[in-house]
Every structure is written in C-alpha cells, then in structure tokens.
PASEBA-1860 file (N, C-alpha, C; in nm, 3 decimals):
! residues 151
1> XXXXXXXX> -1.243/-0.667/-0.548/-1.326/-0.689/-0.431/-1.252/-0.642/-0.306 ~ -1.317/-0.565/-0.223/-1.256/-0.516/-0.099/-1.264/-0.626/0.006 ~ -1.150/-0.662/0.065/-1.153/-0.765/0.168/-1.208/-0.709/0.299 ~ -1.250/-0.798/0.385/-1.283/-0.762/0.522/-1.165/-0.805/0.607 ~ -1.129/-0.721/0.703/-1.023/-0.753/0.797/-1.087/-0.804/0.925 ~ -1.051/-0.925/0.964/-1.097/-0.983/1.090/-0.981/-0.984/1.188 ~ -1.009/-0.947/1.311/-0.906/-0.947/1.414/-0.950/-1.039/1.526 ~ -0.870/-1.142/1.550/-0.889/-1.230/1.665/-0.839/-1.149/1.784
9> XXXXXXXX> -0.930/-1.075/1.846/-0.890/-0.968/1.938/-0.864/-1.012/2.082 ~ -0.873/-1.139/2.112/-0.837/-1.185/2.246/-0.687/-1.168/2.266 ~ -0.650/-1.074/2.350/-0.509/-1.047/2.383/-0.425/-1.014/2.259 ~ -0.480/-0.942/2.165/-0.407/-0.905/2.044/-0.332/-0.774/2.068 ~ -0.199/-0.776/2.058/-0.122/-0.656/2.088/-0.121/-0.551/1.976 ~ -0.180/-0.583/1.861/-0.173/-0.491/1.748/-0.311/-0.447/1.699 ~ -0.411/-0.453/1.784/-0.546/-0.417/1.743/-0.551/-0.274/1.693 ~ -0.496/-0.180/1.767/-0.500/-0.040/1.724/-0.425/-0.018/1.593
17> XXXXXXXX> -0.313/-0.085/1.578/-0.235/-0.074/1.454/-0.317/-0.124/1.335 ~ -0.380/-0.240/1.354/-0.460/-0.299/1.246/-0.578/-0.208/1.210 ~ -0.642/-0.150/1.311/-0.754/-0.060/1.285/-0.709/0.064/1.208 ~ -0.594/0.119/1.244/-0.543/0.237/1.175/-0.515/0.207/1.027 ~ -0.457/0.092/1.001/-0.427/0.053/0.863/-0.557/0.028/0.785 ~ -0.652/-0.037/0.849/-0.781/-0.064/0.783/-0.853/0.066/0.750 ~ -0.851/0.162/0.841/-0.916/0.292/0.815/-0.850/0.362/0.697 ~ -0.717/0.360/0.693/-0.643/0.424/0.585/-0.680/0.366/0.449
25> XXXXXXXX> -0.708/0.237/0.447/-0.742/0.169/0.322/-0.893/0.150/0.305 ~ -0.971/0.210/0.393/-1.118/0.198/0.396/-1.165/0.053/0.384 ~ -1.108/-0.031/0.467/-1.141/-0.173/0.471/-1.233/-0.199/0.590 ~ -1.347/-0.262/0.567/-1.434/-0.297/0.680/-1.361/-0.393/0.774 ~ -1.384/-0.373/0.903/-1.310/-0.450/1.004/-1.406/-0.511/1.104 ~ -1.377/-0.635/1.142/-1.457/-0.705/1.242/-1.364/-0.751/1.353 ~ -1.391/-0.704/1.474/-1.317/-0.749/1.592/-1.398/-0.860/1.657 ~ -1.334/-0.971/1.686/-1.403/-1.083/1.750/-1.324/-1.121/1.875
33> XXXXXXXX> -1.395/-1.126/1.988/-1.330/-1.161/2.114/-1.434/-1.215/2.212 ~ -1.385/-1.278/2.317/-1.479/-1.323/2.418/-1.524/-1.205/2.503 ~ -1.623/-1.226/2.584/-1.687/-1.117/2.657/-1.598/-1.054/2.763 ~ -1.482/-1.111/2.791/-1.393/-1.050/2.890/-1.316/-0.931/2.833 ~ -1.315/-0.916/2.702/-1.247/-0.804/2.639/-1.341/-0.684/2.632 ~ -1.287/-0.564/2.635/-1.369/-0.443/2.629/-1.374/-0.394/2.484 ~ -1.459/-0.454/2.404/-1.468/-0.417/2.263/-1.549/-0.291/2.241 ~ -1.627/-0.250/2.338/-1.715/-0.135/2.321/-1.638/-0.008/2.283
41> XXXXXXXX> -1.514/0.002/2.323/-1.435/0.122/2.289/-1.409/0.134/2.139 ~ -1.423/0.024/2.066/-1.400/0.024/1.921/-1.529/0.026/1.841 ~ -1.638/-0.013/1.901/-1.764/-0.035/1.832/-1.815/0.091/1.761 ~ -1.852/0.074/1.634/-1.912/0.182/1.557/-1.815/0.287/1.507 ~ -1.689/0.271/1.530/-1.590/0.369/1.483/-1.541/0.332/1.345 ~ -1.571/0.415/1.249/-1.515/0.402/1.115/-1.522/0.265/1.054 ~ -1.640/0.204/1.047/-1.654/0.075/0.982/-1.611/-0.043/1.064 ~ -1.606/-0.029/1.197/-1.563/-0.139/1.283/-1.687/-0.206/1.343
49> XXXXXXXX> -1.697/-0.336/1.322/-1.801/-0.416/1.384/-1.736/-0.499/1.494 ~ -1.803/-0.510/1.607/-1.750/-0.588/1.719/-1.843/-0.705/1.747 ~ -1.785/-0.822/1.759/-1.861/-0.942/1.790/-1.805/-1.002/1.917 ~ -1.888/-1.009/2.020/-1.848/-1.073/2.144/-1.905/-1.214/2.145 ~ -1.820/-1.309/2.180/-1.861/-1.449/2.182/-1.850/-1.501/2.325 ~ -1.912/-1.615/2.350/-1.902/-1.676/2.482/-1.757/-1.714/2.509 ~ -1.726/-1.739/2.632/-1.589/-1.774/2.669/-1.549/-1.914/2.632 ~ -1.632/-1.986/2.557/-1.601/-2.123/2.520/-1.475/-2.134/2.435
57> XXXXXXXX> -1.410/-2.246/2.447/-1.286/-2.272/2.373/-1.310/-2.257/2.223 ~ -1.230/-2.178/2.159/-1.233/-2.156/2.014/-1.360/-2.087/1.963 ~ -1.439/-2.028/2.050/-1.563/-1.962/2.008/-1.533/-1.847/1.912 ~ -1.431/-1.769/1.941/-1.395/-1.657/1.853/-1.347/-1.710/1.718 ~ -1.271/-1.817/1.720/-1.221/-1.876/1.594/-1.336/-1.915/1.502 ~ -1.435/-1.984/1.558/-1.546/-2.031/1.476/-1.634/-1.915/1.429 ~ -1.646/-1.812/1.511/-1.723/-1.694/1.470/-1.658/-1.625/1.350 ~ -1.525/-1.625/1.348/-1.453/-1.566/1.234/-1.469/-1.654/1.110
65> XXXXXXXX> -1.442/-1.782/1.124/-1.443/-1.873/1.009/-1.579/-1.878/0.941 ~ -1.686/-1.874/1.019/-1.819/-1.883/0.955/-1.854/-1.760/0.873 ~ -1.785/-1.648/0.894/-1.813/-1.525/0.820/-1.715/-1.501/0.704 ~ -1.606/-1.573/0.700/-1.499/-1.549/0.603/-1.540/-1.571/0.458 ~ -1.481/-1.487/0.373/-1.491/-1.506/0.229/-1.347/-1.514/0.175 ~ -1.331/-1.576/0.063/-1.200/-1.581/-0.001/-1.150/-1.439/-0.021 ~ -1.022/-1.417/0.008/-0.962/-1.286/-0.008/-0.963/-1.201/0.117 ~ -1.042/-1.240/0.219/-1.040/-1.166/0.345/-0.906/-1.186/0.414
73> XXXXXXXX> -0.880/-1.103/0.514/-0.754/-1.108/0.588/-0.786/-1.123/0.737 ~ -0.714/-1.213/0.805/-0.736/-1.238/0.947/-0.606/-1.218/1.023 ~ -0.615/-1.141/1.133/-0.502/-1.123/1.223/-0.520/-1.220/1.338 ~ -0.427/-1.313/1.353/-0.435/-1.411/1.461/-0.298/-1.469/1.492 ~ -0.280/-1.504/1.616/-0.159/-1.576/1.655/-0.187/-1.724/1.671 ~ -0.308/-1.766/1.642/-0.353/-1.903/1.661/-0.332/-1.983/1.533 ~ -0.244/-2.081/1.538/-0.211/-2.161/1.420/-0.333/-2.240/1.370 ~ -0.413/-2.290/1.463/-0.534/-2.364/1.424/-0.630/-2.277/1.346
81> XXXXXXXX> -0.653/-2.156/1.393/-0.739/-2.063/1.320/-0.677/-2.027/1.186 ~ -0.547/-2.004/1.185/-0.480/-1.971/1.059/-0.500/-2.082/0.955 ~ -0.495/-2.208/0.999/-0.516/-2.321/0.907/-0.657/-2.318/0.849 ~ -0.757/-2.289/0.934/-0.895/-2.282/0.884/-0.911/-2.164/0.788 ~ -0.846/-2.053/0.818/-0.853/-1.934/0.732/-0.796/-1.965/0.594 ~ -0.678/-2.026/0.593/-0.616/-2.061/0.465/-0.703/-2.158/0.386 ~ -0.767/-2.251/0.456/-0.856/-2.347/0.392/-0.976/-2.281/0.326 ~ -1.011/-2.162/0.369/-1.124/-2.088/0.312/-1.080/-1.992/0.201
89> XXXXXXXX> -0.952/-1.994/0.167/-0.904/-1.906/0.060/-0.878/-1.764/0.107 ~ -0.870/-1.745/0.237/-0.839/-1.613/0.293/-0.692/-1.611/0.335 ~ -0.646/-1.497/0.382/-0.506/-1.481/0.423/-0.500/-1.463/0.574 ~ -0.391/-1.509/0.635/-0.375/-1.497/0.781/-0.237/-1.440/0.810 ~ -0.233/-1.349/0.908/-0.110/-1.284/0.949/-0.104/-1.283/1.101 ~ 0.014/-1.308/1.155/0.030/-1.307/1.301/0.053/-1.165/1.350 ~ 0.031/-1.138/1.478/0.059/-1.004/1.532/0.206/-0.962/1.518 ~ 0.293/-1.057/1.492/0.435/-1.025/1.470/0.467/-1.004/1.322
97> XXXXXXXX> 0.364/-1.010/1.237/0.384/-0.982/1.095/0.421/-1.102/1.012 ~ 0.412/-1.221/1.067/0.444/-1.342/0.992/0.321/-1.388/0.914 ~ 0.337/-1.405/0.785/0.228/-1.453/0.701/0.221/-1.604/0.709 ~ 0.103/-1.654/0.738/0.084/-1.799/0.739/0.070/-1.844/0.594 ~ 0.127/-1.960/0.563/0.134/-2.008/0.426/0.073/-2.147/0.412 ~ -0.003/-2.171/0.305/-0.057/-2.306/0.282/0.054/-2.411/0.272 ~ 0.172/-2.370/0.228/0.282/-2.464/0.211/0.347/-2.509/0.341 ~ 0.327/-2.434/0.448/0.392/-2.469/0.575/0.295/-2.491/0.690
105> XXXXXXXX> 0.168/-2.465/0.671/0.073/-2.469/0.783/0.059/-2.610/0.842 ~ 0.065/-2.714/0.758/0.054/-2.850/0.811/0.169/-2.881/0.906 ~ 0.290/-2.839/0.870/0.406/-2.862/0.956/0.391/-2.784/1.087 ~ 0.342/-2.661/1.077/0.323/-2.580/1.198/0.221/-2.645/1.291 ~ 0.116/-2.703/1.235/0.017/-2.773/1.317/0.078/-2.896/1.384 ~ 0.163/-2.967/1.311/0.229/-3.085/1.369/0.321/-3.045/1.484 ~ 0.395/-2.938/1.467/0.485/-2.891/1.574/0.403/-2.850/1.696 ~ 0.293/-2.778/1.673/0.206/-2.737/1.784/0.153/-2.859/1.858
113> XXXXXXXX> 0.110/-2.959/1.784/0.056/-3.080/1.845/0.164/-3.154/1.925 ~ 0.284/-3.163/1.870/0.394/-3.230/1.941/0.428/-3.156/2.070 ~ 0.428/-3.025/2.066/0.456/-2.947/2.187/0.346/-2.966/2.291 ~ 0.221/-2.973/2.247/0.111/-2.997/2.341/0.125/-3.134/2.407 ~ 0.159/-3.236/2.329/0.181/-3.370/2.385/0.293/-3.368/2.487 ~ 0.400/-3.298/2.454/0.517/-3.289/2.543/0.478/-3.222/2.676 ~ 0.401/-3.114/2.668/0.357/-3.045/2.791/0.263/-3.132/2.873 ~ 0.173/-3.203/2.806/0.079/-3.290/2.879/0.152/-3.402/2.952
121> XXXXXXXX> 0.265/-3.443/2.900/0.342/-3.549/2.965/0.437/-3.494/3.071 ~ 0.424/-3.366/3.102/0.506/-3.307/3.208/0.626/-3.228/3.159 ~ 0.648/-3.226/3.030/0.761/-3.152/2.975/0.735/-3.003/2.969 ~ 0.839/-2.930/2.944/0.828/-2.784/2.932/0.872/-2.742/2.792 ~ 0.807/-2.640/2.742/0.847/-2.583/2.613/0.873/-2.435/2.633 ~ 0.951/-2.380/2.547/0.984/-2.238/2.555/0.866/-2.156/2.503 ~ 0.829/-2.053/2.576/0.721/-1.965/2.533/0.771/-1.867/2.428 ~ 0.682/-1.783/2.379/0.723/-1.685/2.278/0.815/-1.579/2.339
129> XXXXXXXX> 0.898/-1.521/2.255/0.985/-1.413/2.301/0.900/-1.289/2.326 ~ 0.955/-1.193/2.396/0.883/-1.069/2.426/0.845/-0.998/2.296 ~ 0.730/-0.933/2.297/0.682/-0.859/2.180/0.761/-0.729/2.172 ~ 0.826/-0.707/2.060/0.917/-0.593/2.044/0.861/-0.492/1.943 ~ 0.918/-0.372/1.945/0.879/-0.268/1.849/0.901/-0.314/1.705 ~ 1.005/-0.395/1.683/1.031/-0.447/1.549/0.918/-0.538/1.502 ~ 0.860/-0.615/1.596/0.747/-0.701/1.562/0.629/-0.616/1.516 ~ 0.602/-0.509/1.590/0.490/-0.420/1.557/0.511/-0.356/1.419
137> XXXXXXXX> 0.632/-0.311/1.392/0.661/-0.247/1.263/0.649/-0.347/1.149 ~ 0.700/-0.470/1.168/0.688/-0.574/1.066/0.540/-0.603/1.040 ~ 0.461/-0.610/1.147/0.317/-0.633/1.131/0.254/-0.523/1.047 ~ 0.283/-0.399/1.082/0.223/-0.286/1.008/0.255/-0.293/0.859 ~ 0.381/-0.320/0.827/0.423/-0.326/0.687/0.355/-0.441/0.613 ~ 0.355/-0.557/0.676/0.297/-0.676/0.611/0.146/-0.662/0.594 ~ 0.076/-0.610/0.698/-0.068/-0.596/0.686/-0.105/-0.495/0.578 ~ -0.035/-0.383/0.572/-0.063/-0.284/0.468/-0.041/-0.346/0.329
145> XXXXXXX> 0.062/-0.425/0.314/0.089/-0.490/0.186/-0.021/-0.592/0.152 ~ -0.061/-0.673/0.251/-0.166/-0.772/0.229/-0.297/-0.707/0.185 ~ -0.335/-0.600/0.253/-0.459/-0.531/0.220/-0.451/-0.469/0.081 ~ -0.337/-0.410/0.049/-0.319/-0.351/-0.083/-0.329/-0.458/-0.193 ~ -0.271/-0.574/-0.169/-0.277/-0.683/-0.266/-0.418/-0.740/-0.281 ~ -0.491/-0.744/-0.170/-0.625/-0.804/-0.171/-0.730/-0.711/-0.231 ~ -0.706/-0.581/-0.225/-0.808/-0.484/-0.268/-0.802/-0.448/-0.408
END
C-alpha cells in the first residue's frame, strides 16, 4: 500500500525537501496549514493537495488526523500531533529528522506539559537550537527511508 505523506506546513522548514522526496517515490502528498501560509505555490503540482484551515488552535492537526490511515507518514514538529499520528498507526517525523516513537511519546508529552506549566508560572525554558544543514540532511535521509519502508 502506498502511504500518503502529510506535511504540517505551518512554518515547516523542510516542505520543499519533503515534496522532492515524495515526487521521487511517487507518493501522494497533502500540505495542511492555516490560511496565513501561501500554499497556492504548491497546489496541483505532481500529486500535491493543499488544505487551508482556519487559524484556530490545532486546526491543522485535526485536519491531518481525520484523514490519516495506518502506514501514512506525517512531517511535524508538534509532539501532540505526533502522539495522535502514532495512535492511528501512522508514522511521524520531525523536520530535524527525528522519528517519533510509541515507546517514548508519552514521556515527551509529559516533558512538554511540565515545560508549559513552568512557563505559565513565570519560568523560562530554552528554545530549540538553530536549524542547521545537518538537520535538513538527516530529515531527507530519514524521510526517504520511512517512505521506502512504508511503500
């Protein structure tokens, strides 16, 4: 079964990379983002479907999850979305090439929640490191491998 590649395209630094890999493997691709993103530049190109959602919180996440089938692949940096993806029997990969795992996702959600509590109480947490060329290359390798395994 050929998987569908879903891209949580709100501020995704690897959209073009993911599209290139999907085209090479002839994998249908769905870009999902809120209306502030310019998805029209990708629409209708080589099996790419674009879905624009309202700016509501998690609207893109829910639009992806409701369409998912087991074996599909989702590109996202959102741990909450990754947890829902894994729960549907699909695979999730971050823009830095990190594969989300059913064995560690609960712990990642707990850490995210603890950091949110800390920030709400006035604390500060360290943000992500700068996105590097090595991150992009790791993403390309991992996504190509995931698609090859799924197809």
